[in-house]
N, C-alpha and C positions, 0 to 999 in steps of 0.2 A: 782661585789659582789652580786648584786641582782640576776643576771643570775645564779650564782653558787648555791644560795639558792633554786631557782626554779628547777634546775636540781636535787638537793638533794631531794627536796620534791617529784619530779616526780619518782625518783628511789625508794623512800620509799613507794610511792603509789603502784608501780609495785610489790615491794617485799611483801607488805601487801596483795595484790591480790593473789599473788602466794601462800603465807602462808595460806590464807583462802581456796584456792583451794585444797591444799594438805591436810588441815584438813578435808575437805569434802571427799576426796578420802580415807583417813584413816578410816573415819566413814563408808563409803560404803564398804571398804574392810573387815572391821570387820564383817559386815553382810553377806559377801559372803564366809567367811571361811567355813561355813557349806555346801557350794556347792562343786561340783567337781572342780578340778583345772582349767579345761577348761572353766567352767561357770564363775569362779572367774576372770580369765584373761579377758574373754569376757566383763564382767561387768565393770571392771576397764578401759579397753581400750575404751569402749563406752563412759565412762565419760571423758576420756582424749580428745576424738575427738568431743565431743559435749559441748563446753565451754558456759558459761553463756552469752557471747557476741558473735557477729557474726564474729569477726576478727579472722584470722588465726594466728598461732604462730609456732615458732620452739621450740620443746621440746626434751629433752633427755629422752628416754623411754627404759626400758629393753625389749628386744625382743628375742625370741628363733627362730633361723633360722636353716633350715635343712642344713646338710653338702653339699658341692658342689658335683655334680654328673658328673663324667667324661663321655664324649660321648662314646657310645658303638656301636658295630656293629657286624659283623660276621653273622652267620645264624640267630641269634636273632636280633630283631629290636633295635633301640636306646633306651637309658634310658628315663625316663619320662621327662628329661630336653630337649628333642628334639635336642640333639647334641649341645646345648648351654652351654658353661662352666658357672658355677655359682660361682661368687666370693661374699661370704657373710660374714658379720662381726660375730665374736664370740658372744656367749650368753652374754647379759647384757651390751654391749658397743656401741650400734648403736645410731648414731646421725641421727635423722629423721626429715625432714621438713614435716609438716602436713598441707598442704593447704586444704585437704578434708579427710573425713572418709575413702574413698576407699583405699588410699595408705596404711594407717596403718593396715587396715583389710587384705590386701594382705599379709603383713609381718606377722601379727598375726596368719594367718591361719596355719602357720607351727607349732605353739605350740599346736594346737588343734588336738586331735587324729582323725583318719580317720572316726570313727563312729559318730563324732559330728561336721560336717561341719558347718561353720558359715556364709559363704559368698554366697549370692544368686544373680543370674542374674535376670533381670526383668521378663523373661519368660524362660521356659525350652527350651534348645537347643538340637538338635540331634548331638551327637558327635561320633567319631570313635576312638576307643582305640585299639592299637596293643598290643598283648601279646606274650612274648617269654621267653625262658629259656632253659638251657641245663645241669643243675646239680641238684642233689637231685631227689625227686619224682616229675617229671615234670608235670604229669597229676594232681596229688594232689595239687601242687602249683597253677595250673590254677583254679582248683575247689575252693580253698580257696580264690584266688584273686577275683573270681566272687562273692563269698559270702561277702567278705569285701566291694566290690563295692555296692552290694544291700543294705548293712547296712550303706552306706556313702553318700546317696543322689544321687546315680548313678543307674538309672533304666535301666538294660540291656533289650533290646527289640529284638535283633537279634544276632545270632552267625554265624561266618564263619565256614568252615570246619577246621579240625585240620591237620597241615602239619608238616612233619619231614624234616628238611633241613640240608645240609652239612654246616659246619662252613666256613666262609669267613675270609680273612685277616690273622687271627691266626688260622691255620688249625689243629694244634695239640691239639684238645680238643673235648669233646663229641659233638654229633649231637644235633641240636636244635629242639625244638618243637615251632611251631608258629601258631597263629590264630589272630582273631580280633573280636571285638564286636561293634555293634551300640547301643548307649544308649542315654537316655534323662537325663538331669541334669539342675538344676538351679545354680549350682556352676559356678562362672566366670572362665575364662581360667586359671588364676594363682592359684585360690583356688583349681581347679580341679587338676592342676599339683601337688600342695602340698599334696592333698589327695592321689594321686597315689603314690607319693614318700613314704608316710607313710605306704601304703600297701606293697610296695616293702620292706621296712625296717622290717615290721612285719613278712615277709616271708623269712628273712635272707639276704637280699641284703645289703651289706656293702658299704660305700663310698670308693673311690679309686679303687685299683685293676688294672688289666691289661686292657689296652684299647683294645676293641674288644674281651676280654677274657671271660672265663666262668662266669656264673651268674645264680642264681636260678630263677630270675624273672625280666623281663622288662615290664613296662607298659608305653606306649607312646601315646600321643595325636596326631593323624594323622589329624583329622578335628574337627573343632568346628563350626557347622553350615556352613554357607558360608563365615565366617569371616576369615580375615587374622590377625595374631598376630606376631609381630616382636619386641621383647624386649630383654634385656640382658639375661633374664632367659628362654625365651620361643620363639619358632618359630613354627607357624602353618600356612599352612600345612608344614610338614617336607620337607626340601629342596631336599632330595634324595629318596623320597618314590617311585617315578616312575622308579627308576633304579633297584629295588630289587624284584625278582620274589616271594620271601617268604613274601613280603608285598602286592604286587599286587594281588596275588592269593586270599588271604582273602578279599581284597577290592572288587574283582569281585563277591565273594560270597555274599557280603552285598549290592551290587548295584542293587536294584530293579528298573526296567525301569520307573515305574510310579512315583517314588520319585523325578525324575529330574524335574517334573512339580510343586513341592511343593515350595513355596517361602521360602527362607532362608535355604533350605536343603543343606547338604554338597555336594551333586551331582551338585549343581548349582555354586559351587566355580569356579572361572575363570580358575583354573588349570585343572579341570576335566569336565567342562561343555561340552555338546554336545558329550558325549561318550568318553571323554578323557581317562578314566580308561580302558575301553574295548579296545580302540585303542592301548594304551601302552602295554596292555597284549598281544594283537594279534601280535604286532610288535616284542615282545619278543619271540613269538612262541605259545602263548596261551596254549591250553590243551596239546600240544605236550611237554610242559615243565614238566608236571606232570609225574612222573615216570622216568624222566631224569634230568640231571643237578643237581643232589643231592636234588630233591624235590619230595615228595610223600605224597598223602593224606592217612590218617590213622584213625582208630577208636579204642579207647581203649577197650579191652576185657580182663577183669581180669588184670593181670600184663603185658599183651602183647599189642603191637600196631599192629593192623591188617591192612595190605595193601591189600584191597579187589580187586584192579584193576589188580594185577599181574597175577592172575589166577581165575577161577571160584571155589567158595567154596561150599561144599556140606553139607547140613543139613539133617541128618537122623531122621526119625519120630519114636517115641516110644509112642504108645497110651496105657495107663493103664486104659482102659475103657471097659465096656461090650457092648457098642452100637456104636462105631465108624463105619463109613460106609465101611471101607476096612478091618480092622484087629481087630474089636471089640471083646473082650473076649479072645484074644490069649495070652496076657501078663499080666494077672491080678495078678498072683502070683509074689512074689519078685524074686524067682529063674528064672522064665521064662523071666521076664523083664530084669534082669541082663544078662542073656544069649543072648538075642536079642541085647542089647546095645553093648555087646562085639563083636557081629557079625558086627554091623553097623560100629564100630570103625575099625575092621580088614579090612572091605571093603573100607575104605578110607573116612569115615565121618569126617569132621572138627568140626561139632557141632552135638549134639543129642538133639532134641526138645521133651520134655516129657509133655504129656497132660493127665490130669485125668478128664477133662470136655469135653464131646463130643461137637463138633461144627457143626455136620452134619445138613442139613436142617431139621427142626422140632424137634431138640434135646431140651429136657427140662433142665432148669438150676438147678444144684445141690446147696445144701447149702454149705457154706464155710467148715463146719466140714466134710461133706461127701467128698468133693474134697480133703481135706487135708488127710483124712484117706486112700485114695487110693494112694496119691502122696508121702507122707513123708517117708514111709518105703522103697520105691524104691529109692528115692533120697539119703537116708542115706546109702543104700547099694552101690549105684553107686559112691558116694563121696569117699569111701575108697577102690575102686577097682583099683588096679594098671594097669589093662588092659586098662583103659580109660585115662591113663596119656597122656596129650597133646590134649585131646578132651574136648571142653568146653560144659557144659550143659546149656540148655535153658528151660524155663518153658512156656508152652502154656496155658495161662489163661487170663481171663478178671476180676479177683477178686484181688484187691490190698492186701487183707490180705493173700491170697495164695502167692502172690509175695513176701511179706515180709518174710514169713516162708521159702520159697524156696531159696531166696538169702542168708539167714542166714545159709543154709545148702550147700552152695557152687555153686549155680546156678549163671551163669555169664551174661545171656541175658534174657530179658523179651519179649515174643511174644504175643501181644495182638490183637486178631482178631477184636476187637471193636474200636481200635484206641483211647481208653480212653473214649468212649461214654457210656459204661455200668456200670461204677463205678466212681462216682465223686472224689474218693480219689486216683485213679490210677496214674494220672500224677504227683501229688505232692509226692506220694510214690516213684515212679521211680526217680524223681528228687532228693529226699533225699538219696536214696540208691546209686545213681551214677552209674547205670549199663546201657548198651546199650538197646535200646527200639525199637522193631520192630512194627511200626505203620502200621496197615493194613486198607484198605478201605472196609467198609461195611456199609450198611444201615439197620436199624432195629436191630433185634437180630436173633439168629438161628431159632426161631419159626416163624418169619415174614419176613426174608430177601428175600425170593423168591416170595413174593406176587407181584401183578401187580404194586402197587404203588412204591415199592422199586426196581423194575427192569425197571422202566420207565426212560429213558434218552432222551436227545435231539438228535440233529444230530451228535454230536461228543461225544461218550461215554468216550473216553480217556481224552478229555479236561475237561469234568465234573468231572471225577475221580480226576484229578490233582487239580482242583479248590476246591473240597470238602476236599481233603487232606490238602490243604493250610490252611484252617480254623483250622483243628485239629493241624497242625504243629505250628501255632501261639499260640494256647492254650498251647501246650507242652512247647514252649519257654517261654511263660509268667509264666508257673509253675516252670521254672528253669531247663528244660532239654535242654542242648545245641544241636545245629544242629549236632555237631560232634558225638553225641551219638545215632542218629536216623537212622534206616534202614527203607526204604519205601517198602511196599508190596501193589500192586494194587488190591489184593483180588480176584484172579481167583476163580470162583465158589461161591462167596459170593455176594448176591444181584445182580446177573448177569445171563442173559440167556445164552444158549449155543452159540448163535451168538455173543453176547457181549463178552463172554470169548475169542472167536477166534479173535475178533477185538482188544482186549487188547493185546493178544500175538502178533498179526500182527503189532501192532503200539505202542510198548513200548516207542520209542523215543518221541511220542506225549504226553505221560504222563509226561516225564521229561520236555518237553517244557512248558506244562501248569504249572508245578511246578515252573519253572524258573521265571515266571511272578511275583510271590509273595514270593518265597523262593529259590533264586538261590543256596544257600548252599546245600539245600536238593536235588535240581536237580543234583548237582554234587556228591551227596553222594551215598552210596550203595543201590542197588535195589534188592529185593528178589522176586522170582517167585515160586509159589507152585501150579503146575498143576497136581501133582501126583495122578494118578488113579481116577481123578474126573469124575463125571457122564457124562459130555459132551463128554469126550473121548470115553466112552462106547457107547454113542448114535451114534457117528461117525463110530465106528468099530464093533458095534453089540455085545459087551461083557458086560454081566450083572454083573459079579463078578469083584471086584476091582483088584485082583491079575492077572487077564487076561489082564489088560490094561497097563502092563509095557512097551511093545513096543511102544504103543501110547504115554505113558508118556515120553519116550526118545525123540520121535519126537517133542512133544510140548516143552520139556525142551531145546532142541537144538535151536529151533526157538527163545525161550526166551533169551538164552545166546547170540545169534547173534544180538538180538535186544537190548542188553545192560544189561541183568540181571547179577549180580555179585555173588549172592547166590541162590542156588536152594534147595528147600525143598522137599524131596522124600522119598518113602517107600523102594524102591529097590536101595540101595546105590551103590552096585557093578556095576550094569548095567549102571546107570546114570553117575557114576564116570568115567568109561571108555569113555562114549560118550563125556562128557565135556572136557576130556583131549585132545581128537582129535580136538574139536572145538577150544580150546585154542591154540593148536599147529598150527592151520591154521590161526586163526584171531588175536591171541595175541602173535604169534611168540614165544611161549614157546618151548624150545628145546625138541625134541622127545627122550625119554629114551628107549633104545633098551634092551629088556629082552630076555635072551637066556634060 
């Protein structure tokens, strides 16, 4: 009898403690109602997991859990669940044992929107996230996903190239777009998973669906530092990432050699340490896979995806300036400019690069208003000219305000001879506008670029050019310009002597090699060469007038294409177009078209 009374008093004491605890929570919750739902939940849950005593307890708490995500495959990568089926209880019915705050916060993370992550690791980890999708506006979905990541405690630091890949397993569906990013985050692996799932949901990804079937977006954690995670919800690294070329190719783009020496880096994981990714890629065929086996690198230009490796693309030059070195003053009127643009298009130009600011050595800088007054009437006329259908317009400027106006009038590409160095707003403007960016190597500005200091290099001019471009490329990525939107130009004729220009043309692969040390993705990306009618060609051939240097331009351009140039920027499109077609037929095995 005495024992029964003691048990009754013990239960009454427990019930009383619980009642007092619930009263405390109700008081707290009333104060949190003015906050966001996420903040209110966070506050309540923190009170639940920090009891007045140190003993742990088993509590029934309402939890919001994300719906289970079926493992997916095909040309896109797996869903954020890393191919692990997620069996989760419905809203409000979870029985959870709470030995520590960590477990409940893992579950709670799913109720918090992506832009307000709540769970933090002790220190930021470098993670790799694969991106894929094959329905809707694929490029725009990628852009929005990157924006959501930046707003969710995921700092993207490097981007891979963009790949289009054929679907696997379920082949009757659209082709996929694939890439990957390296990022730093303090979110723990499960919180990161929940955040990525929320981003997928925001962009139209629904639970269920056909296994390996179509989807607007996949975000998958491939690596989380050098850690291994194997839980019911999550497996890191992904069990099959080494088997898939559309995953390996972006990983190669992100794998900087020096990073393998950084403690805790994902390249030090046991599955990929000592060159494991490169070895797996090479065993699969390496670069020979690109352009074959349903895998190609692409760059978005307007509504198109440009495969720059299939053939050499030609960019025609249209200067609406009075003082350009070759054709200054010829196309100042709108009618003359339109007439010349039509001729460039008829001669085979893929792009037309329009410049209103001369960048010849010694040229003075115009005001923004002066540059726009020359440029905008021509752009407006070209934008509505049906003779230019299929030809994309580029603007040659280093002024971000000119860029903004030009893009609003239909320009698809920005060509910046300064590589972002002459206008502090250039990189952020290009990132915001989401257009391809030609980043050229130059030291100084047009008034100083040819002085002794700016043309002094060490023993390896190509290596120095690559290293200096690396610095600018990292600034561009930090500003939000993905590697898959960047075209590299080594800057023939800018801050280089005649001999240095020849060395660059002679050894373009060395520029790519130097880039690969810090930016493998850009080393794999498109390369533009613009040697057209430059003064060093005139010195070699003895021609003072620019238009007399077209034969020399053809020779220099052919050498550039053989060395790896994908885009050539020229004045005489017809002559160069024919020359590069022959080079492509020989080296890129493009079929020869017979004209009668």
